[in-house]
C-alpha positions in Angstrom: 11.9 16.4 -0.1 12.0 12.6 -0.5 8.5 11.1 -0.7 7.8 7.4 -0.8 4.6 6.2 -2.4 3.2 2.7 -2.2 2.5 1.1 -5.6 -0.6 -1.1 -5.2 -3.7 0.8 -4.2 -2.1 4.2 -4.2 -0.5 4.5 -7.7 -1.9 1.4 -9.3 -5.4 0.1 -9.0 -5.0 -3.5 -7.7 -7.2 -6.2 -6.4 -5.0 -9.1 -4.9 -5.2 -12.2 -7.0 -7.0 -10.4 -9.9 -5.7 -10.7 -13.4 -4.2 -9.0 -15.3 -1.1 -8.5 -13.2 -1.0 -4.8 -14.0 -4.1 -2.7 -14.3 -4.9 1.0 -14.6 -3.5 3.9 -12.5 -5.5 5.2 -9.6 -7.2 8.4 -10.8 -5.0 11.4 -10.1 -1.9 9.4 -9.3 0.1 10.0 -12.5 -0.6 13.8 -12.6 0.1 14.1 -8.9 3.5 12.3 -9.1 4.4 14.5 -12.1 3.5 17.6 -10.1 5.6 16.5 -7.1 8.6 15.9 -9.3 8.1 19.3 -11.0 8.0 20.9 -7.6 11.5 19.4 -6.9 10.5 16.4 -4.8 12.2 13.1 -5.1 9.6 10.3 -5.5 10.4 6.7 -4.6 7.9 3.9 -5.3 7.8 1.0 -2.8 6.0 -2.3 -3.0 5.7 -5.7 -1.6 5.9 -7.2 -5.1 9.0 -8.9 -6.4 8.6 -7.8 -10.1 10.4 -4.4 -9.7 11.3 -4.2 -13.4 7.6 -4.8 -14.3 6.6 -1.9 -12.1 9.4 0.3 -13.6 8.1 -0.4 -17.1 4.5 0.3 -16.0 5.6 3.7 -14.6 7.6 4.5 -17.8 4.6 3.6 -20.0 2.6 6.3 -18.1 5.3 9.0 -18.6 6.8 8.9 -15.2 10.3 8.2 -16.3 12.8 6.1 -14.3 11.6 6.4 -10.8 13.4 4.5 -8.0 11.4 1.4 -7.2 12.1 -0.8 -4.2 10.5 -3.6 -2.2 12.0 -2.3 1.0 10.7 0.6 3.0 12.8 3.5 1.9 14.0 6.4 4.1 11.7 9.3 3.2 10.3 12.5 4.6 6.7 11.3 4.1 5.0 8.1 3.0 1.8 7.8 1.0 0.1 4.4 1.5 -3.5 3.2 1.2 -3.1 0.8 4.1 -1.6 3.1 6.6 -3.1 4.9 9.6 -1.9 8.2 10.9 0.0 7.5 14.1 -0.4 10.0 17.0 0.2 7.6 20.0 -0.5 4.0 20.8 -3.9 4.5 22.4 -5.1 6.2 19.2 -3.5 3.6 16.9 -4.9 0.7 18.7 -8.3 2.4 18.7 -8.2 2.8 15.0 -7.1 -0.8 14.4 -9.7 -2.2 16.7 -12.5 -0.1 15.3 -11.7 -1.3 11.8 -11.8 -4.9 12.8 -15.0 -4.4 14.9 -16.8 -2.9 11.9 -16.4 -6.0 9.8 -14.1 -8.7 11.3 -14.8 -11.3 8.5 -14.0 -8.8 5.7 -10.9 -7.6 7.6 -9.6 -11.1 8.1 -10.4 -12.1 4.4 -8.5 -9.1 3.1 -5.5 -10.2 5.1 -5.9 -14.0 4.5 -6.6 -14.6 8.2 -9.5 -16.5 9.8 -11.5 -14.9 12.6 -11.7 -17.0 15.8 -13.4 -14.5 18.1 -14.5 -10.8 17.8 -11.5 -8.6 17.3 -9.1 -11.5 17.1 -7.8 -13.0 13.9 -5.3 -15.8 13.4 -3.0 -16.3 10.4 -3.5 -19.5 8.3 -1.7 -22.4 9.8 -1.4 -21.0 13.3 -3.0 -22.9 16.2 -5.9 -21.3 18.0 -5.2 -21.1 21.8 
């Protein structure tokens, strides 16, 4: 099966804005990706980063060979991503999203570079508040 795995936060330990640009692997990531490949799965790495060659080199340095790396969401059987929620239906999805924001609206907004204007409502930088 074709399995797409997000790079930052899932394969690579990453804190946005933190130096160095590349850090250590998430514990268990390398051995798990090797196991998936040994089981016959095709593994694709996807990212929001622009430095795809840097990611390829980072993966090769950890013994993962020449995996496909893309900054577009690839067609896959399953996706592994640290920022995803499991979708069942829209009532469930909205509930999960709203619960996360309600637990800590300031932290949620800060992680996503948004400012909070009211409970459960965040506005991207530069957007007018209505």
